[in-house]
C-alpha positions in Angstrom: -26.7 -9.2 -21.9 -23.5 -8.0 -20.4 -20.7 -10.5 -20.2 -18.9 -10.8 -16.9 -15.2 -11.8 -17.2 -13.8 -14.6 -15.1 -11.4 -13.4 -12.4 -8.4 -15.0 -14.3 -6.2 -11.9 -14.5 -3.1 -11.6 -12.3 -3.7 -9.9 -8.9 -1.7 -6.8 -8.2 1.6 -7.6 -6.6 2.8 -5.6 -3.6 6.5 -6.2 -3.6 9.6 -4.0 -3.3 10.5 -4.8 -6.9 7.1 -3.6 -8.0 7.4 -0.3 -6.2 8.4 2.8 -8.3 10.3 4.8 -5.7 10.5 8.2 -7.4 11.6 10.5 -4.5 10.9 7.8 -1.9 14.1 5.8 -2.3 15.3 6.2 1.3 12.1 4.7 2.6 12.3 1.8 0.1 15.9 1.0 1.1 15.2 1.1 4.8 12.2 -1.3 4.5 14.1 -3.6 2.2 16.8 -3.8 4.9 14.2 -4.7 7.5 12.6 -7.3 5.2 15.9 -9.0 4.6 17.1 -9.0 8.2 17.5 -12.4 9.9 15.4 -13.3 13.0 16.6 -11.4 16.1 18.5 -13.5 18.7 17.3 -11.3 21.6 14.2 -9.4 22.7 15.6 -5.9 22.1 12.9 -3.9 20.5 13.9 -2.5 17.1 12.9 1.2 16.4 9.5 1.4 14.8 9.1 2.8 11.2 6.4 5.3 10.3 5.5 6.3 6.8 3.3 9.4 6.0 2.1 11.1 2.9 -1.0 11.8 0.8 -3.2 9.1 -0.6 -1.5 7.2 -3.5 2.0 8.0 -2.4 2.8 4.3 -1.8 2.4 3.8 2.0 0.3 0.7 1.9 2.2 -0.8 -1.0 5.4 -0.5 1.0 3.9 -2.0 4.1 2.5 -4.9 2.2 5.8 -5.4 0.4 7.5 -5.6 3.9 4.9 -8.1 5.1 5.5 -10.2 2.0 9.3 -10.1 2.5 8.8 -11.3 6.1 6.6 -14.2 4.9 9.2 -15.1 2.3 11.8 -15.6 4.9 9.4 -18.0 6.8 8.2 -15.7 9.5 4.8 -14.3 10.5 3.3 -10.8 10.4 0.2 -9.2 11.9 -1.7 -6.5 10.0 -4.1 -4.0 11.7 -6.0 -1.0 10.4 -9.3 0.9 11.0 -11.2 -2.0 9.4 -9.8 -4.7 11.7 -12.4 -5.8 14.2 -11.5 -5.7 17.9 -10.1 -7.3 19.9 -6.6 -7.1 18.4 -4.4 -10.1 19.1 -1.2 -11.3 17.5 1.1 -14.3 17.4 3.9 -13.8 19.9 6.2 -15.5 17.4 5.5 -12.9 14.8 8.5 -10.9 13.4 6.4 -7.9 12.3 3.3 -5.9 13.3 1.8 -3.4 10.9 -0.5 -0.5 11.7 -1.9 1.0 8.6 -4.1 4.1 8.3 -3.2 5.3 11.8 -5.1 8.6 11.4 -8.3 6.7 11.0 -8.2 4.7 14.3 -11.1 5.3 16.7 -10.6 5.6 20.4 -10.9 1.8 21.1 -8.6 1.0 18.3 -6.0 3.5 19.6 -6.1 1.8 22.9 -5.6 -1.6 21.1 -2.7 -0.1 19.1 -1.0 1.2 22.2 -1.3 -2.2 23.8 0.3 -3.8 20.7 3.2 -1.4 21.0 3.8 -2.4 24.6 3.6 -6.1 23.9 5.7 -5.9 20.7 8.3 -3.9 22.5 8.6 -6.5 25.3 9.0 -9.3 22.7 11.4 -7.4 20.4 8.9 -7.4 17.5 9.4 -4.9 14.6 6.5 -2.4 14.2 5.8 -0.6 10.9 3.0 2.0 10.6 1.6 4.5 8.2 -0.8 7.5 8.2 -1.7 10.5 6.1 0.1 13.0 8.3 3.3 13.3 10.4 3.2 11.8 13.8 3.0 15.2 15.6 -0.3 16.0 13.7 -2.0 12.7 14.2 -5.4 12.9 15.9 -4.4 10.2 18.4 -3.9 9.8 22.1 -0.5 11.3 23.1 1.2 8.0 24.2 0.4 6.3 20.9 1.4 9.4 18.8 4.7 9.6 20.7 5.5 6.0 20.0 4.7 6.3 16.4 7.2 9.2 16.1 10.2 8.1 18.1 11.7 5.8 15.5 12.4 6.2 11.8 9.9 8.5 10.1 9.7 8.9 6.3 7.6 11.4 4.4 6.5 9.9 1.1 5.9 12.1 -2.0 3.5 11.3 -4.9 5.2 10.2 -8.1 6.1 12.7 -10.8 4.3 12.3 -14.1 7.2 10.4 -15.7 7.3 8.0 -12.7 3.5 7.6 -12.8 3.8 6.6 -16.5 6.5 4.1 -15.6 4.4 2.6 -12.9 1.3 2.3 -15.2 3.5 0.8 -18.0 5.0 -1.7 -15.6 1.6 -2.8 -14.4 0.1 -3.0 -17.9 3.1 -5.1 -19.1 2.6 -7.4 -16.1 -1.0 -7.9 -17.1 -0.1 -8.5 -20.7 -2.0 -5.6 -22.1 -0.8 -2.9 -24.4 -1.3 0.6 -23.1 -0.8 3.1 -25.9 0.5 6.6 -25.4 -3.0 7.8 -26.3 -4.6 5.9 -23.5 -1.9 6.9 -21.1 -2.3 10.6 -21.9 -6.1 10.2 -21.5 -5.7 8.6 -18.1 -3.3 11.2 -16.8 -5.1 14.3 -18.1 -8.7 13.4 -17.1 -8.3 11.5 -13.9 -6.7 12.0 -10.5 -3.0 11.1 -10.6 -3.4 9.2 -7.3 -1.5 6.0 -8.3 -3.8 3.8 -6.2 -6.8 5.2 -8.1 -5.1 4.8 -11.5 -4.1 1.2 -10.7 -7.7 0.4 -9.8 -8.9 2.1 -13.0 -6.4 0.1 -15.0 -7.6 -3.1 -13.4 -11.3 -2.3 -14.3 -10.3 -1.4 -17.9 -8.4 -4.7 -18.2 -11.4 -6.7 -17.1 -13.7 -4.7 -19.3 -11.4 -5.3 -22.3 -11.5 -9.0 -21.6 -15.3 -9.0 -21.4 -15.6 -7.1 -24.7 -12.8 -9.1 -26.5 -11.3 -5.7 -27.5 -7.9 -4.1 -27.1 -7.5 -1.3 -24.6 -8.3 2.0 -26.3 -9.7 5.4 -25.5 -13.1 4.5 -27.1 -13.2 1.4 -25.0 -12.4 3.4 -21.9 -15.3 5.8 -22.7 -17.6 2.8 -23.4 -16.8 1.3 -20.0 -17.7 4.5 -18.2 -20.9 4.8 -20.3 -22.0 1.3 -19.2 -21.1 2.1 -15.6 -23.1 5.3 -15.7 -20.1 7.4 -14.8 -19.2 10.8 -16.1 -15.8 11.4 -17.6 
């Protein structure tokens, strides 16, 4: 009988401190500044922020970190993406509206996102958004695409190998597991270097190690995939 571990491990933290910037330092600094800004005294709409880059470059991490920073200063934030059911409504007292995965919005969601832009602008609410391509290439209605691109736009780059190793090391230390160089090399040479994918794999490996009462090793990683019926 296969033992199922209890969900007692730490959940991944999406914070600015937990983000390895690599070449994306400018975007990190800008969002930190927004997250630390005091509440606005007027209804002047701040310029929106748009992040774009390939999967695993840190877009969603940064948006979640910004949301967390807003919550920490006692304010509210609204989050919308392609999985958010319609209708889209938000708290008019919110300090932040997030639109993630903009390139995946369908026609009805695009209309809802445009309406959010209009309402947020009238109330002076900050908007932060992200997608897999620059605003000019987004497959969206023109008025929404234009609004996504008129503010601060940051192109995010995937981490280098050394930065990816640092990110994995940081997450494994946070989880209290030892990730040897052998395991690290195996992960980076046999799997996609998409950091989101690697972090999810590390979480699965951590849970499997707990269920087996074993240290994290390459043989344990192979055994996990054998039991899952996956091919390395």
